[in-house]
LUMLUMDREN-2810 file (N, C-alpha, C; in Angstrom, 1 decimal):
<atoms>
<atom><aa>M</aa><ch>A</ch><at>N</at><xx>-17.0</xx><yy>9.5</yy><zz>-34.8</zz></atom>
<atom><aa>M</aa><ch>A</ch><at>CA</at><xx>-16.9</xx><yy>7.7</yy><zz>-34.2</zz></atom>
<atom><aa>M</aa><ch>A</ch><at>C</at><xx>-18.8</xx><yy>7.8</yy><zz>-33.7</zz></atom>
<atom><aa>D</aa><ch>A</ch><at>N</at><xx>-18.6</xx><yy>6.5</yy><zz>-34.0</zz></atom>
<atom><aa>D</aa><ch>A</ch><at>CA</at><xx>-20.4</xx><yy>5.4</yy><zz>-34.3</zz></atom>
<atom><aa>D</aa><ch>A</ch><at>C</at><xx>-20.4</xx><yy>5.3</yy><zz>-32.4</zz></atom>
<atom><aa>I</aa><ch>A</ch><at>N</at><xx>-21.8</xx><yy>5.3</yy><zz>-32.2</zz></atom>
<atom><aa>I</aa><ch>A</ch><at>CA</at><xx>-22.2</xx><yy>4.9</yy><zz>-30.8</zz></atom>
<atom><aa>I</aa><ch>A</ch><at>C</at><xx>-21.6</xx><yy>3.5</yy><zz>-30.3</zz></atom>
<atom><aa>P</aa><ch>A</ch><at>N</at><xx>-21.9</xx><yy>2.1</yy><zz>-30.9</zz></atom>
<atom><aa>P</aa><ch>A</ch><at>CA</at><xx>-21.3</xx><yy>1.4</yy><zz>-30.6</zz></atom>
<atom><aa>P</aa><ch>A</ch><at>C</at><xx>-19.6</xx><yy>1.4</yy><zz>-30.5</zz></atom>
<atom><aa>E</aa><ch>A</ch><at>N</at><xx>-19.0</xx><yy>1.7</yy><zz>-31.3</zz></atom>
<atom><aa>E</aa><ch>A</ch><at>CA</at><xx>-17.7</xx><yy>1.8</yy><zz>-31.4</zz></atom>
<atom><aa>E</aa><ch>A</ch><at>C</at><xx>-16.8</xx><yy>2.5</yy><zz>-30.5</zz></atom>
<atom><aa>L</aa><ch>A</ch><at>N</at><xx>-17.9</xx><yy>3.7</yy><zz>-29.5</zz></atom>
<atom><aa>L</aa><ch>A</ch><at>CA</at><xx>-17.6</xx><yy>4.9</yy><zz>-28.3</zz></atom>
<atom><aa>L</aa><ch>A</ch><at>C</at><xx>-18.3</xx><yy>3.8</yy><zz>-27.3</zz></atom>
<atom><aa>S</aa><ch>A</ch><at>N</at><xx>-18.9</xx><yy>3.2</yy><zz>-27.1</zz></atom>
<atom><aa>S</aa><ch>A</ch><at>CA</at><xx>-19.1</xx><yy>1.9</yy><zz>-25.9</zz></atom>
<atom><aa>S</aa><ch>A</ch><at>C</at><xx>-18.3</xx><yy>0.7</yy><zz>-25.9</zz></atom>
<atom><aa>V</aa><ch>A</ch><at>N</at><xx>-17.6</xx><yy>0.2</yy><zz>-27.4</zz></atom>
<atom><aa>V</aa><ch>A</ch><at>CA</at><xx>-16.2</xx><yy>-0.2</yy><zz>-26.6</zz></atom>
<atom><aa>V</aa><ch>A</ch><at>C</at><xx>-15.1</xx><yy>0.4</yy><zz>-25.9</zz></atom>
<atom><aa>V</aa><ch>A</ch><at>N</at><xx>-15.0</xx><yy>1.5</yy><zz>-26.7</zz></atom>
<atom><aa>V</aa><ch>A</ch><at>CA</at><xx>-13.9</xx><yy>2.6</yy><zz>-25.8</zz></atom>
<atom><aa>V</aa><ch>A</ch><at>C</at><xx>-14.2</xx><yy>2.9</yy><zz>-24.7</zz></atom>
<atom><aa>M</aa><ch>A</ch><at>N</at><xx>-15.3</xx><yy>3.3</yy><zz>-23.8</zz></atom>
<atom><aa>M</aa><ch>A</ch><at>CA</at><xx>-15.3</xx><yy>3.4</yy><zz>-22.6</zz></atom>
<atom><aa>M</aa><ch>A</ch><at>C</at><xx>-15.3</xx><yy>2.4</yy><zz>-21.9</zz></atom>
<atom><aa>S</aa><ch>A</ch><at>N</at><xx>-15.6</xx><yy>1.0</yy><zz>-22.4</zz></atom>
<atom><aa>S</aa><ch>A</ch><at>CA</at><xx>-15.8</xx><yy>-0.1</yy><zz>-21.5</zz></atom>
<atom><aa>S</aa><ch>A</ch><at>C</at><xx>-14.7</xx><yy>-0.1</yy><zz>-21.4</zz></atom>
<atom><aa>Q</aa><ch>A</ch><at>N</at><xx>-13.4</xx><yy>-0.4</yy><zz>-22.3</zz></atom>
<atom><aa>Q</aa><ch>A</ch><at>CA</at><xx>-12.3</xx><yy>-0.6</yy><zz>-22.2</zz></atom>
<atom><aa>Q</aa><ch>A</ch><at>C</at><xx>-11.2</xx><yy>-0.2</yy><zz>-21.1</zz></atom>
<atom><aa>A</aa><ch>A</ch><at>N</at><xx>-11.7</xx><yy>1.5</yy><zz>-21.2</zz></atom>
<atom><aa>A</aa><ch>A</ch><at>CA</at><xx>-11.3</xx><yy>2.7</yy><zz>-20.2</zz></atom>
<atom><aa>A</aa><ch>A</ch><at>C</at><xx>-11.8</xx><yy>2.1</yy><zz>-18.8</zz></atom>
<atom><aa>N</aa><ch>A</ch><at>N</at><xx>-12.8</xx><yy>1.7</yy><zz>-18.6</zz></atom>
<atom><aa>N</aa><ch>A</ch><at>CA</at><xx>-13.4</xx><yy>1.2</yy><zz>-17.7</zz></atom>
<atom><aa>N</aa><ch>A</ch><at>C</at><xx>-12.8</xx><yy>0.4</yy><zz>-16.9</zz></atom>
<atom><aa>A</aa><ch>A</ch><at>N</at><xx>-12.3</xx><yy>-1.0</yy><zz>-17.7</zz></atom>
<atom><aa>A</aa><ch>A</ch><at>CA</at><xx>-11.6</xx><yy>-2.3</yy><zz>-17.4</zz></atom>
<atom><aa>A</aa><ch>A</ch><at>C</at><xx>-10.3</xx><yy>-1.8</yy><zz>-16.7</zz></atom>
<atom><aa>M</aa><ch>A</ch><at>N</at><xx>-10.0</xx><yy>-1.1</yy><zz>-17.6</zz></atom>
<atom><aa>M</aa><ch>A</ch><at>CA</at><xx>-8.1</xx><yy>-0.4</yy><zz>-17.2</zz></atom>
<atom><aa>M</aa><ch>A</ch><at>C</at><xx>-8.1</xx><yy>0.2</yy><zz>-16.0</zz></atom>
<atom><aa>Q</aa><ch>A</ch><at>N</at><xx>-9.1</xx><yy>0.9</yy><zz>-15.7</zz></atom>
<atom><aa>Q</aa><ch>A</ch><at>CA</at><xx>-9.4</xx><yy>2.0</yy><zz>-14.4</zz></atom>
<atom><aa>Q</aa><ch>A</ch><at>C</at><xx>-9.5</xx><yy>1.1</yy><zz>-13.4</zz></atom>
<atom><aa>Q</aa><ch>A</ch><at>N</at><xx>-10.2</xx><yy>-0.4</yy><zz>-13.5</zz></atom>
<atom><aa>Q</aa><ch>A</ch><at>CA</at><xx>-10.6</xx><yy>-1.0</yy><zz>-12.5</zz></atom>
<atom><aa>Q</aa><ch>A</ch><at>C</at><xx>-9.4</xx><yy>-1.8</yy><zz>-12.1</zz></atom>
<atom><aa>A</aa><ch>A</ch><at>N</at><xx>-9.1</xx><yy>-2.0</yy><zz>-13.1</zz></atom>
<atom><aa>A</aa><ch>A</ch><at>CA</at><xx>-7.7</xx><yy>-3.2</yy><zz>-12.5</zz></atom>
<atom><aa>A</aa><ch>A</ch><at>C</at><xx>-6.3</xx><yy>-2.1</yy><zz>-12.3</zz></atom>
<atom><aa>G</aa><ch>A</ch><at>N</at><xx>-6.6</xx><yy>-1.3</yy><zz>-12.5</zz></atom>
<atom><aa>G</aa><ch>A</ch><at>CA</at><xx>-5.1</xx><yy>0.1</yy><zz>-11.7</zz></atom>
<atom><aa>G</aa><ch>A</ch><at>C</at><xx>-6.0</xx><yy>0.4</yy><zz>-10.5</zz></atom>
<atom><aa>I</aa><ch>A</ch><at>N</at><xx>-7.1</xx><yy>0.1</yy><zz>-10.5</zz></atom>
<atom><aa>I</aa><ch>A</ch><at>CA</at><xx>-7.8</xx><yy>0.3</yy><zz>-8.8</zz></atom>
<atom><aa>I</aa><ch>A</ch><at>C</at><xx>-7.3</xx><yy>-0.7</yy><zz>-8.0</zz></atom>
<atom><aa>S</aa><ch>A</ch><at>N</at><xx>-7.2</xx><yy>-2.1</yy><zz>-8.7</zz></atom>
<atom><aa>S</aa><ch>A</ch><at>CA</at><xx>-7.5</xx><yy>-3.1</yy><zz>-7.5</zz></atom>
<atom><aa>S</aa><ch>A</ch><at>C</at><xx>-5.4</xx><yy>-3.3</yy><zz>-7.7</zz></atom>
<atom><aa>L</aa><ch>A</ch><at>N</at><xx>-5.2</xx><yy>-3.6</yy><zz>-8.6</zz></atom>
<atom><aa>L</aa><ch>A</ch><at>CA</at><xx>-3.5</xx><yy>-3.6</yy><zz>-7.8</zz></atom>
<atom><aa>L</aa><ch>A</ch><at>C</at><xx>-2.9</xx><yy>-2.2</yy><zz>-7.3</zz></atom>
<atom><aa>T</aa><ch>A</ch><at>N</at><xx>-3.4</xx><yy>-1.1</yy><zz>-7.1</zz></atom>
<atom><aa>T</aa><ch>A</ch><at>CA</at><xx>-3.1</xx><yy>-0.1</yy><zz>-6.0</zz></atom>
<atom><aa>T</aa><ch>A</ch><at>C</at><xx>-3.8</xx><yy>-0.6</yy><zz>-4.8</zz></atom>
<atom><aa>K</aa><ch>A</ch><at>N</at><xx>-4.6</xx><yy>-1.1</yy><zz>-4.6</zz></atom>
<atom><aa>K</aa><ch>A</ch><at>CA</at><xx>-5.6</xx><yy>-1.7</yy><zz>-3.1</zz></atom>
<atom><aa>K</aa><ch>A</ch><at>C</at><xx>-4.6</xx><yy>-3.0</yy><zz>-3.0</zz></atom>
<atom><aa>M</aa><ch>A</ch><at>N</at><xx>-3.9</xx><yy>-3.8</yy><zz>-4.0</zz></atom>
<atom><aa>M</aa><ch>A</ch><at>CA</at><xx>-2.8</xx><yy>-5.2</yy><zz>-3.3</zz></atom>
<atom><aa>M</aa><ch>A</ch><at>C</at><xx>-2.0</xx><yy>-4.3</yy><zz>-3.4</zz></atom>
<atom><aa>A</aa><ch>A</ch><at>N</at><xx>-1.4</xx><yy>-3.5</yy><zz>-3.4</zz></atom>
<atom><aa>A</aa><ch>A</ch><at>CA</at><xx>0.1</xx><yy>-2.5</yy><zz>-3.1</zz></atom>
<atom><aa>A</aa><ch>A</ch><at>C</at><xx>-0.3</xx><yy>-2.2</yy><zz>-2.0</zz></atom>
<atom><aa>M</aa><ch>A</ch><at>N</at><xx>-1.4</xx><yy>-1.4</yy><zz>-1.4</zz></atom>
<atom><aa>M</aa><ch>A</ch><at>CA</at><xx>-1.6</xx><yy>-1.2</yy><zz>0.0</zz></atom>
<atom><aa>M</aa><ch>A</ch><at>C</at><xx>-1.3</xx><yy>-2.0</yy><zz>0.7</zz></atom>
<atom><aa>D</aa><ch>A</ch><at>N</at><xx>-2.4</xx><yy>-2.9</yy><zz>0.9</zz></atom>
<atom><aa>D</aa><ch>A</ch><at>CA</at><xx>-2.3</xx><yy>-3.9</yy><zz>1.4</zz></atom>
<atom><aa>D</aa><ch>A</ch><at>C</at><xx>-1.3</xx><yy>-5.0</yy><zz>1.8</zz></atom>
<atom><aa>T</aa><ch>A</ch><at>N</at><xx>-0.5</xx><yy>-4.8</yy><zz>0.8</zz></atom>
<atom><aa>T</aa><ch>A</ch><at>CA</at><xx>1.0</xx><yy>-5.6</yy><zz>1.3</zz></atom>
<atom><aa>T</aa><ch>A</ch><at>C</at><xx>2.1</xx><yy>-4.7</yy><zz>2.1</zz></atom>
<atom><aa>N</aa><ch>A</ch><at>N</at><xx>1.7</xx><yy>-3.3</yy><zz>1.6</zz></atom>
<atom><aa>N</aa><ch>A</ch><at>CA</at><xx>2.5</xx><yy>-2.0</yy><zz>2.3</zz></atom>
<atom><aa>N</aa><ch>A</ch><at>C</at><xx>2.2</xx><yy>-2.4</yy><zz>4.1</zz></atom>
<atom><aa>K</aa><ch>A</ch><at>N</at><xx>1.1</xx><yy>-2.5</yy><zz>3.5</zz></atom>
<atom><aa>K</aa><ch>A</ch><at>CA</at><xx>0.2</xx><yy>-2.7</yy><zz>5.2</zz></atom>
<atom><aa>K</aa><ch>A</ch><at>C</at><xx>0.6</xx><yy>-3.7</yy><zz>6.4</zz></atom>
<atom><aa>E</aa><ch>A</ch><at>N</at><xx>0.8</xx><yy>-4.6</yy><zz>6.0</zz></atom>
<atom><aa>E</aa><ch>A</ch><at>CA</at><xx>1.0</xx><yy>-5.7</yy><zz>6.5</zz></atom>
<atom><aa>E</aa><ch>A</ch><at>C</at><xx>2.2</xx><yy>-6.0</yy><zz>6.6</zz></atom>
<atom><aa>N</aa><ch>A</ch><at>N</at><xx>3.3</xx><yy>-5.3</yy><zz>5.9</zz></atom>
<atom><aa>N</aa><ch>A</ch><at>CA</at><xx>5.2</xx><yy>-5.2</yy><zz>5.7</zz></atom>
<atom><aa>N</aa><ch>A</ch><at>C</at><xx>5.1</xx><yy>-4.5</yy><zz>7.0</zz></atom>
<atom><aa>A</aa><ch>A</ch><at>N</at><xx>4.3</xx><yy>-3.4</yy><zz>7.4</zz></atom>
<atom><aa>A</aa><ch>A</ch><at>CA</at><xx>4.5</xx><yy>-2.6</yy><zz>7.9</zz></atom>
<atom><aa>A</aa><ch>A</ch><at>C</at><xx>4.7</xx><yy>-2.9</yy><zz>9.8</zz></atom>
<atom><aa>Q</aa><ch>A</ch><at>N</at><xx>3.3</xx><yy>-3.9</yy><zz>9.3</zz></atom>
<atom><aa>Q</aa><ch>A</ch><at>CA</at><xx>2.9</xx><yy>-4.7</yy><zz>11.1</zz></atom>
<atom><aa>Q</aa><ch>A</ch><at>C</at><xx>3.7</xx><yy>-5.4</yy><zz>11.3</zz></atom>
<atom><aa>N</aa><ch>A</ch><at>N</at><xx>4.3</xx><yy>-6.2</yy><zz>10.4</zz></atom>
<atom><aa>N</aa><ch>A</ch><at>CA</at><xx>5.1</xx><yy>-7.1</yy><zz>10.4</zz></atom>
<atom><aa>N</aa><ch>A</ch><at>C</at><xx>6.4</xx><yy>-6.5</yy><zz>11.1</zz></atom>
<atom><aa>M</aa><ch>A</ch><at>N</at><xx>6.9</xx><yy>-5.9</yy><zz>10.3</zz></atom>
<atom><aa>M</aa><ch>A</ch><at>CA</at><xx>8.1</xx><yy>-5.0</yy><zz>10.9</zz></atom>
<atom><aa>M</aa><ch>A</ch><at>C</at><xx>8.3</xx><yy>-4.5</yy><zz>12.2</zz></atom>
<atom><aa>K</aa><ch>A</ch><at>N</at><xx>6.4</xx><yy>-3.6</yy><zz>12.4</zz></atom>
<atom><aa>K</aa><ch>A</ch><at>CA</at><xx>5.9</xx><yy>-3.7</yy><zz>14.0</zz></atom>
<atom><aa>K</aa><ch>A</ch><at>C</at><xx>6.3</xx><yy>-4.1</yy><zz>15.3</zz></atom>
<atom><aa>D</aa><ch>A</ch><at>N</at><xx>5.8</xx><yy>-5.6</yy><zz>14.5</zz></atom>
<atom><aa>D</aa><ch>A</ch><at>CA</at><xx>6.0</xx><yy>-6.9</yy><zz>15.4</zz></atom>
<atom><aa>D</aa><ch>A</ch><at>C</at><xx>7.0</xx><yy>-7.4</yy><zz>15.8</zz></atom>
<atom><aa>M</aa><ch>A</ch><at>N</at><xx>8.1</xx><yy>-7.2</yy><zz>14.5</zz></atom>
<atom><aa>M</aa><ch>A</ch><at>CA</at><xx>9.8</xx><yy>-7.9</yy><zz>14.9</zz></atom>
<atom><aa>M</aa><ch>A</ch><at>C</at><xx>10.3</xx><yy>-6.9</yy><zz>15.8</zz></atom>
<atom><aa>I</aa><ch>A</ch><at>N</at><xx>9.9</xx><yy>-5.1</yy><zz>15.8</zz></atom>
<atom><aa>I</aa><ch>A</ch><at>CA</at><xx>10.9</xx><yy>-4.7</yy><zz>16.4</zz></atom>
<atom><aa>I</aa><ch>A</ch><at>C</at><xx>10.0</xx><yy>-4.8</yy><zz>18.1</zz></atom>
<atom><aa>E</aa><ch>A</ch><at>N</at><xx>8.7</xx><yy>-4.9</yy><zz>18.1</zz></atom>
<atom><aa>E</aa><ch>A</ch><at>CA</at><xx>8.6</xx><yy>-5.2</yy><zz>19.2</zz></atom>
<atom><aa>E</aa><ch>A</ch><at>C</at><xx>9.3</xx><yy>-6.8</yy><zz>20.4</zz></atom>
<atom><aa>K</aa><ch>A</ch><at>N</at><xx>9.1</xx><yy>-7.5</yy><zz>19.1</zz></atom>
<atom><aa>K</aa><ch>A</ch><at>CA</at><xx>9.7</xx><yy>-8.7</yy><zz>19.7</zz></atom>
<atom><aa>K</aa><ch>A</ch><at>C</at><xx>11.1</xx><yy>-8.7</yy><zz>19.8</zz></atom>
<atom><aa>S</aa><ch>A</ch><at>N</at><xx>12.1</xx><yy>-7.7</yy><zz>19.6</zz></atom>
<atom><aa>S</aa><ch>A</ch><at>CA</at><xx>13.2</xx><yy>-7.9</yy><zz>19.2</zz></atom>
<atom><aa>S</aa><ch>A</ch><at>C</at><xx>14.3</xx><yy>-7.7</yy><zz>20.9</zz></atom>
<atom><aa>A</aa><ch>A</ch><at>N</at><xx>15.4</xx><yy>-8.4</yy><zz>20.5</zz></atom>
<atom><aa>A</aa><ch>A</ch><at>CA</at><xx>16.1</xx><yy>-8.5</yy><zz>21.7</zz></atom>
<atom><aa>A</aa><ch>A</ch><at>C</at><xx>16.4</xx><yy>-7.3</yy><zz>23.0</zz></atom>
<atom><aa>L</aa><ch>A</ch><at>N</at><xx>16.4</xx><yy>-6.0</yy><zz>22.0</zz></atom>
<atom><aa>L</aa><ch>A</ch><at>CA</at><xx>16.3</xx><yy>-4.5</yy><zz>22.6</zz></atom>
<atom><aa>L</aa><ch>A</ch><at>C</at><xx>15.3</xx><yy>-4.1</yy><zz>22.1</zz></atom>
<atom><aa>P</aa><ch>A</ch><at>N</at><xx>14.5</xx><yy>-4.7</yy><zz>23.5</zz></atom>
<atom><aa>P</aa><ch>A</ch><at>CA</at><xx>13.0</xx><yy>-3.6</yy><zz>23.9</zz></atom>
<atom><aa>P</aa><ch>A</ch><at>C</at><xx>13.1</xx><yy>-2.7</yy><zz>24.5</zz></atom>
<atom><aa>N</aa><ch>A</ch><at>N</at><xx>14.0</xx><yy>-1.6</yy><zz>24.4</zz></atom>
<atom><aa>N</aa><ch>A</ch><at>CA</at><xx>13.9</xx><yy>-1.0</yy><zz>24.9</zz></atom>
<atom><aa>N</aa><ch>A</ch><at>C</at><xx>15.2</xx><yy>0.6</yy><zz>24.4</zz></atom>
<atom><aa>L</aa><ch>A</ch><at>N</at><xx>15.1</xx><yy>-0.2</yy><zz>23.4</zz></atom>
<atom><aa>L</aa><ch>A</ch><at>CA</at><xx>16.4</xx><yy>0.3</yy><zz>22.5</zz></atom>
<atom><aa>L</aa><ch>A</ch><at>C</at><xx>15.3</xx><yy>1.5</yy><zz>21.8</zz></atom>
<atom><aa>G</aa><ch>A</ch><at>N</at><xx>16.3</xx><yy>3.0</yy><zz>21.6</zz></atom>
<atom><aa>G</aa><ch>A</ch><at>CA</at><xx>15.4</xx><yy>4.0</yy><zz>21.0</zz></atom>
<atom><aa>G</aa><ch>A</ch><at>C</at><xx>14.1</xx><yy>4.7</yy><zz>22.3</zz></atom>
<atom><aa>N</aa><ch>A</ch><at>N</at><xx>14.0</xx><yy>4.2</yy><zz>23.3</zz></atom>
<atom><aa>N</aa><ch>A</ch><at>CA</at><xx>13.1</xx><yy>5.0</yy><zz>24.3</zz></atom>
<atom><aa>N</aa><ch>A</ch><at>C</at><xx>13.5</xx><yy>6.0</yy><zz>25.0</zz></atom>
<atom><aa>N</aa><ch>A</ch><at>N</at><xx>15.1</xx><yy>6.3</yy><zz>25.1</zz></atom>
<atom><aa>N</aa><ch>A</ch><at>CA</at><xx>15.4</xx><yy>7.0</yy><zz>26.0</zz></atom>
<atom><aa>N</aa><ch>A</ch><at>C</at><xx>16.3</xx><yy>8.0</yy><zz>24.8</zz></atom>
<atom><aa>I</aa><ch>A</ch><at>N</at><xx>16.7</xx><yy>9.2</yy><zz>24.9</zz></atom>
<atom><aa>I</aa><ch>A</ch><at>CA</at><xx>17.5</xx><yy>10.0</yy><zz>24.4</zz></atom>
<atom><aa>I</aa><ch>A</ch><at>C</at><xx>18.1</xx><yy>10.8</yy><zz>25.1</zz></atom>
<atom><aa>D</aa><ch>A</ch><at>N</at><xx>20.0</xx><yy>10.8</yy><zz>25.3</zz></atom>
<atom><aa>D</aa><ch>A</ch><at>CA</at><xx>20.4</xx><yy>11.4</yy><zz>26.0</zz></atom>
<atom><aa>D</aa><ch>A</ch><at>C</at><xx>20.9</xx><yy>12.7</yy><zz>25.2</zz></atom>
<atom><aa>S</aa><ch>A</ch><at>N</at><xx>20.5</xx><yy>14.0</yy><zz>26.7</zz></atom>
<atom><aa>S</aa><ch>A</ch><at>CA</at><xx>21.2</xx><yy>15.6</yy><zz>25.4</zz></atom>
<atom><aa>S</aa><ch>A</ch><at>C</at><xx>21.7</xx><yy>15.7</yy><zz>26.4</zz></atom>
<atom><aa>R</aa><ch>A</ch><at>N</at><xx>22.7</xx><yy>16.5</yy><zz>25.8</zz></atom>
<atom><aa>R</aa><ch>A</ch><at>CA</at><xx>23.4</xx><yy>17.3</yy><zz>26.7</zz></atom>
<atom><aa>R</aa><ch>A</ch><at>C</at><xx>23.3</xx><yy>19.4</yy><zz>26.4</zz></atom>
<atom><aa>A</aa><ch>A</ch><at>N</at><xx>23.3</xx><yy>20.3</yy><zz>26.9</zz></atom>
<atom><aa>A</aa><ch>A</ch><at>CA</at><xx>23.1</xx><yy>21.6</yy><zz>26.4</zz></atom>
<atom><aa>A</aa><ch>A</ch><at>C</at><xx>24.6</xx><yy>22.1</yy><zz>26.5</zz></atom>
</atoms>
């Protein structure tokens, strides 16, 4: 493999890696936003005290 061909292959691999990183960041941002929205929905629910107490018997 000559130098120009190697350079092209390495450039393409770098571009693919950067695209993968960008997609991963977008997915992480979407998941973070979804988690925040779910947290907000739970906090504003009709039963805000639901799940705060545990009934236990021994």
